Biopython code that builds the backbone (N, CA, C, O; Angstrom):
import numpy as np
from Bio.PDB.StructureBuilder import StructureBuilder

atoms = [
    (1, "UNK", "N", (-29.884, -12.196, 15.635)),
    (1, "UNK", "CA", (-28.670, -12.233, 16.592)),
    (1, "UNK", "C", (-28.186, -13.368, 15.954)),
    (1, "UNK", "O", (-27.239, -12.927, 15.303)),
    (2, "UNK", "N", (-28.278, -14.865, 15.691)),
    (2, "UNK", "CA", (-27.517, -15.637, 15.167)),
    (2, "UNK", "C", (-26.796, -15.325, 13.488)),
    (2, "UNK", "O", (-25.724, -15.699, 13.011)),
    (3, "UNK", "N", (-27.900, -14.495, 12.908)),
    (3, "UNK", "CA", (-27.048, -14.087, 11.471)),
    (3, "UNK", "C", (-26.035, -12.960, 11.618)),
    (3, "UNK", "O", (-25.429, -12.699, 10.579)),
    (4, "UNK", "N", (-25.713, -12.206, 12.738)),
    (4, "UNK", "CA", (-24.996, -11.346, 13.131)),
    (4, "UNK", "C", (-23.814, -11.908, 13.333)),
    (4, "UNK", "O", (-22.823, -11.540, 12.702)),
    (5, "UNK", "N", (-23.776, -12.992, 14.356)),
    (5, "UNK", "CA", (-22.527, -13.909, 14.523)),
    (5, "UNK", "C", (-22.169, -14.389, 13.516)),
    (5, "UNK", "O", (-21.013, -14.029, 13.298)),
    (6, "UNK", "N", (-22.689, -15.274, 12.465)),
    (6, "UNK", "CA", (-22.426, -16.039, 11.292)),
    (6, "UNK", "C", (-21.690, -14.784, 10.672)),
    (6, "UNK", "O", (-20.461, -14.730, 10.665)),
    (7, "UNK", "N", (-22.498, -13.755, 10.141)),
    (7, "UNK", "CA", (-21.620, -12.452, 9.433)),
    (7, "UNK", "C", (-20.561, -11.992, 9.806)),
    (7, "UNK", "O", (-19.812, -11.666, 8.885)),
    (8, "UNK", "N", (-20.110, -11.796, 11.048)),
    (8, "UNK", "CA", (-18.715, -11.785, 11.766)),
    (8, "UNK", "C", (-17.739, -12.833, 11.482)),
    (8, "UNK", "O", (-16.591, -12.777, 11.042)),
    (9, "UNK", "N", (-18.541, -13.877, 11.873)),
    (9, "UNK", "CA", (-17.510, -14.887, 11.747)),
    (9, "UNK", "C", (-16.991, -15.269, 10.235)),
    (9, "UNK", "O", (-15.816, -15.473, 9.931)),
    (10, "UNK", "N", (-17.937, -15.313, 9.501)),
    (10, "UNK", "CA", (-17.356, -15.194, 7.845)),
    (10, "UNK", "C", (-16.446, -14.269, 7.427)),
    (10, "UNK", "O", (-15.458, -14.459, 6.718)),
    (11, "UNK", "N", (-16.891, -13.128, 7.973)),
    (11, "UNK", "CA", (-15.887, -11.746, 7.794)),
    (11, "UNK", "C", (-14.568, -11.984, 8.239)),
    (11, "UNK", "O", (-13.594, -11.655, 7.561)),
    (12, "UNK", "N", (-14.464, -12.637, 9.538)),
    (12, "UNK", "CA", (-13.132, -12.648, 9.942)),
    (12, "UNK", "C", (-12.129, -13.856, 8.985)),
    (12, "UNK", "O", (-11.060, -13.806, 8.376)),
    (13, "UNK", "N", (-13.209, -14.947, 9.282)),
    (13, "UNK", "CA", (-12.518, -15.988, 8.117)),
    (13, "UNK", "C", (-12.136, -15.742, 6.829)),
    (13, "UNK", "O", (-11.276, -16.479, 6.349)),
    (14, "UNK", "N", (-12.681, -14.697, 6.050)),
    (14, "UNK", "CA", (-12.408, -14.104, 5.033)),
    (14, "UNK", "C", (-10.990, -13.449, 4.891)),
    (14, "UNK", "O", (-10.047, -13.707, 4.144)),
    (15, "UNK", "N", (-11.206, -12.352, 6.037)),
    (15, "UNK", "CA", (-10.033, -11.546, 5.970)),
    (15, "UNK", "C", (-8.635, -12.328, 6.512)),
    (15, "UNK", "O", (-7.591, -11.682, 6.601)),
    (16, "UNK", "N", (-8.685, -13.736, 6.863)),
    (16, "UNK", "CA", (-7.556, -14.369, 7.322)),
    (16, "UNK", "C", (-6.944, -14.955, 6.494)),
    (16, "UNK", "O", (-5.722, -14.970, 6.348)),
    (17, "UNK", "N", (-8.034, -15.680, 5.660)),
    (17, "UNK", "CA", (-7.679, -16.249, 4.073)),
    (17, "UNK", "C", (-6.757, -15.341, 3.385)),
    (17, "UNK", "O", (-5.583, -15.531, 3.069)),
    (18, "UNK", "N", (-7.593, -14.201, 3.191)),
    (18, "UNK", "CA", (-6.907, -12.903, 2.496)),
    (18, "UNK", "C", (-5.357, -12.898, 2.858)),
    (18, "UNK", "O", (-4.437, -13.145, 2.078)),
    (19, "UNK", "N", (-5.295, -12.682, 3.725)),
    (19, "UNK", "CA", (-4.011, -12.481, 4.553)),
    (19, "UNK", "C", (-2.752, -13.510, 4.274)),
    (19, "UNK", "O", (-1.589, -13.275, 3.946)),
    (20, "UNK", "N", (-3.491, -14.818, 4.551)),
    (20, "UNK", "CA", (-2.669, -16.120, 4.372)),
    (20, "UNK", "C", (-1.956, -15.955, 2.885)),
    (20, "UNK", "O", (-0.759, -15.988, 2.598)),
    (21, "UNK", "N", (-3.209, -15.751, 1.974)),
    (21, "UNK", "CA", (-3.068, -15.749, 0.375)),
    (21, "UNK", "C", (-1.942, -14.713, 0.028)),
    (21, "UNK", "O", (-1.096, -15.019, -0.812)),
    (22, "UNK", "N", (-1.909, -13.279, 0.767)),
    (22, "UNK", "CA", (-0.628, -12.126, 0.319)),
    (22, "UNK", "C", (0.513, -13.077, 1.080)),
    (22, "UNK", "O", (1.438, -13.473, 0.371)),
    (23, "UNK", "N", (0.497, -13.426, 2.347)),
    (23, "UNK", "CA", (1.840, -13.922, 2.543)),
    (23, "UNK", "C", (2.686, -15.052, 1.784)),
    (23, "UNK", "O", (3.878, -15.091, 1.482)),
    (24, "UNK", "N", (1.632, -15.959, 1.583)),
    (24, "UNK", "CA", (2.561, -16.767, 0.854)),
    (24, "UNK", "C", (2.873, -16.530, -0.340)),
    (24, "UNK", "O", (3.705, -17.284, -0.845)),
    (25, "UNK", "N", (2.235, -15.269, -1.269)),
    (25, "UNK", "CA", (2.672, -14.813, -2.182)),
    (25, "UNK", "C", (4.268, -14.360, -2.220)),
    (25, "UNK", "O", (5.152, -14.695, -3.008)),
    (26, "UNK", "N", (4.310, -13.322, -0.880)),
    (26, "UNK", "CA", (5.544, -12.818, -0.462)),
    (26, "UNK", "C", (6.451, -14.063, -0.213)),
    (26, "UNK", "O", (7.583, -13.926, -0.678)),
    (27, "UNK", "N", (6.285, -14.859, 0.211)),
    (27, "UNK", "CA", (7.543, -15.926, 0.750)),
    (27, "UNK", "C", (7.263, -16.710, -0.356)),
    (27, "UNK", "O", (8.110, -17.575, -0.133)),
    (28, "UNK", "N", (6.776, -17.039, -1.282)),
    (28, "UNK", "CA", (7.194, -17.734, -2.403)),
    (28, "UNK", "C", (7.723, -17.129, -3.641)),
    (28, "UNK", "O", (7.835, -17.681, -4.736)),
    (29, "UNK", "N", (8.089, -15.699, -3.261)),
    (29, "UNK", "CA", (8.215, -14.743, -4.449)),
    (29, "UNK", "C", (9.932, -14.924, -4.638)),
    (29, "UNK", "O", (10.766, -14.600, -3.793)),
    (30, "UNK", "N", (10.294, -15.719, -6.399)),
    (30, "UNK", "CA", (11.667, -15.413, -6.433)),
    (30, "UNK", "C", (12.544, -14.118, -6.682)),
    (30, "UNK", "O", (11.994, -13.083, -7.059)),
    (31, "UNK", "N", (13.577, -14.165, -6.521)),
    (31, "UNK", "CA", (14.372, -12.989, -6.407)),
    (31, "UNK", "C", (14.557, -12.402, -7.795)),
    (31, "UNK", "O", (14.424, -13.055, -8.830)),
    (32, "UNK", "N", (14.888, -11.067, -7.729)),
    (32, "UNK", "CA", (14.800, -10.640, -9.045)),
    (32, "UNK", "C", (16.153, -11.251, -9.559)),
    (32, "UNK", "O", (15.860, -11.548, -10.717)),
    (33, "UNK", "N", (17.313, -11.570, -9.392)),
    (33, "UNK", "CA", (18.428, -11.904, -9.805)),
    (33, "UNK", "C", (18.185, -13.341, -10.440)),
    (33, "UNK", "O", (18.683, -13.667, -11.518)),
    (34, "UNK", "N", (17.178, -14.372, -9.491)),
    (34, "UNK", "CA", (16.793, -15.633, -10.603)),
    (34, "UNK", "C", (16.074, -15.508, -11.777)),
    (34, "UNK", "O", (16.075, -16.316, -12.706)),
    (35, "UNK", "N", (15.215, -14.055, -11.678)),
    (35, "UNK", "CA", (14.418, -14.181, -12.564)),
    (35, "UNK", "C", (15.184, -13.531, -13.918)),
    (35, "UNK", "O", (14.787, -13.834, -15.043)),
    (36, "UNK", "N", (15.924, -12.932, -13.783)),
    (36, "UNK", "CA", (17.280, -12.167, -15.003)),
    (36, "UNK", "C", (17.814, -13.452, -15.390)),
    (36, "UNK", "O", (17.757, -13.829, -16.560)),
    (37, "UNK", "N", (18.325, -14.135, -14.479)),
    (37, "UNK", "CA", (18.866, -15.397, -15.176)),
    (37, "UNK", "C", (18.252, -16.428, -15.909)),
    (37, "UNK", "O", (18.664, -16.997, -16.920)),
    (38, "UNK", "N", (17.240, -16.593, -15.286)),
    (38, "UNK", "CA", (16.060, -17.515, -16.334)),
    (38, "UNK", "C", (15.848, -16.822, -17.276)),
    (38, "UNK", "O", (16.003, -17.555, -18.252)),
    (39, "UNK", "N", (15.550, -15.711, -17.646)),
    (39, "UNK", "CA", (15.431, -14.875, -18.961)),
    (39, "UNK", "C", (16.826, -14.933, -19.740)),
    (39, "UNK", "O", (16.883, -15.359, -20.894)),
    (40, "UNK", "N", (17.744, -14.561, -19.167)),
    (40, "UNK", "CA", (18.973, -14.711, -20.171)),
    (40, "UNK", "C", (19.040, -16.040, -20.719)),
    (40, "UNK", "O", (19.126, -16.161, -21.941)),
    (41, "UNK", "N", (19.003, -17.393, -19.723)),
    (41, "UNK", "CA", (19.385, -18.448, -20.498)),
    (41, "UNK", "C", (18.477, -18.802, -21.386)),
    (41, "UNK", "O", (18.764, -19.641, -22.240)),
    (42, "UNK", "N", (16.851, -18.047, -21.316)),
    (42, "UNK", "CA", (15.580, -18.702, -22.445)),
    (42, "UNK", "C", (16.201, -17.887, -23.748)),
    (42, "UNK", "O", (16.168, -18.396, -24.868)),
    (43, "UNK", "N", (16.672, -16.803, -23.547)),
    (43, "UNK", "CA", (17.380, -15.803, -24.742)),
    (43, "UNK", "C", (18.413, -16.496, -25.331)),
    (43, "UNK", "O", (18.435, -16.538, -26.561)),
    (44, "UNK", "N", (19.265, -17.043, -24.702)),
    (44, "UNK", "CA", (20.234, -17.681, -25.414)),
    (44, "UNK", "C", (19.910, -18.934, -25.976)),
    (44, "UNK", "O", (20.467, -19.495, -26.920)),
    (45, "UNK", "N", (18.913, -19.331, -25.270)),
    (45, "UNK", "CA", (18.404, -20.714, -25.962)),
    (45, "UNK", "C", (17.625, -20.655, -27.200)),
    (45, "UNK", "O", (17.520, -21.588, -27.996)),
    (46, "UNK", "N", (17.010, -19.341, -27.328)),
    (46, "UNK", "CA", (16.070, -19.237, -28.753)),
    (46, "UNK", "C", (17.615, -18.862, -29.623)),
    (46, "UNK", "O", (17.771, -19.359, -30.738)),
    (47, "UNK", "N", (18.554, -18.091, -29.108)),
    (47, "UNK", "CA", (19.703, -17.626, -30.105)),
    (47, "UNK", "C", (20.107, -18.663, -30.566)),
    (47, "UNK", "O", (20.154, -18.638, -31.796)),
    (48, "UNK", "N", (20.578, -20.023, -29.891)),
    (48, "UNK", "CA", (21.348, -20.977, -30.258)),
    (48, "UNK", "C", (20.335, -22.013, -31.439)),
    (48, "UNK", "O", (20.877, -22.768, -32.246)),
    (49, "UNK", "N", (19.079, -21.881, -31.345)),
    (49, "UNK", "CA", (18.494, -22.575, -32.013)),
    (49, "UNK", "C", (18.458, -22.042, -33.381)),
    (49, "UNK", "O", (18.506, -22.838, -34.319)),
    (50, "UNK", "N", (18.391, -20.995, -33.557)),
    (50, "UNK", "CA", (18.801, -20.358, -34.809)),
    (50, "UNK", "C", (20.003, -20.486, -35.769)),
    (50, "UNK", "O", (20.065, -19.785, -36.779)),
]
sb = StructureBuilder()
sb.init_structure("model")
sb.init_model(0)
sb.init_chain("A")
sb.init_seg("    ")
for serial, (resi, resn, name, xyz) in enumerate(atoms, 1):
    if name == "N":
        sb.init_residue(resn, " ", resi, " ")
    sb.init_atom(name, np.array(xyz, "f"), 0.0, 1.0, " ", f" {name:<3s}", serial, name[0])
structure = sb.get_structure()
């Protein structure tokens, strides 16, 4: 009986941890414009070095 309770409790904790992980990835995701701008700056810096 106690093992079933622990199993369910740990399953709930695992699901919550996965949801928190997914949510933080969506929140911290940078915009496409920022990614393109950073990429363009990097390419320009490579061209300037040559």
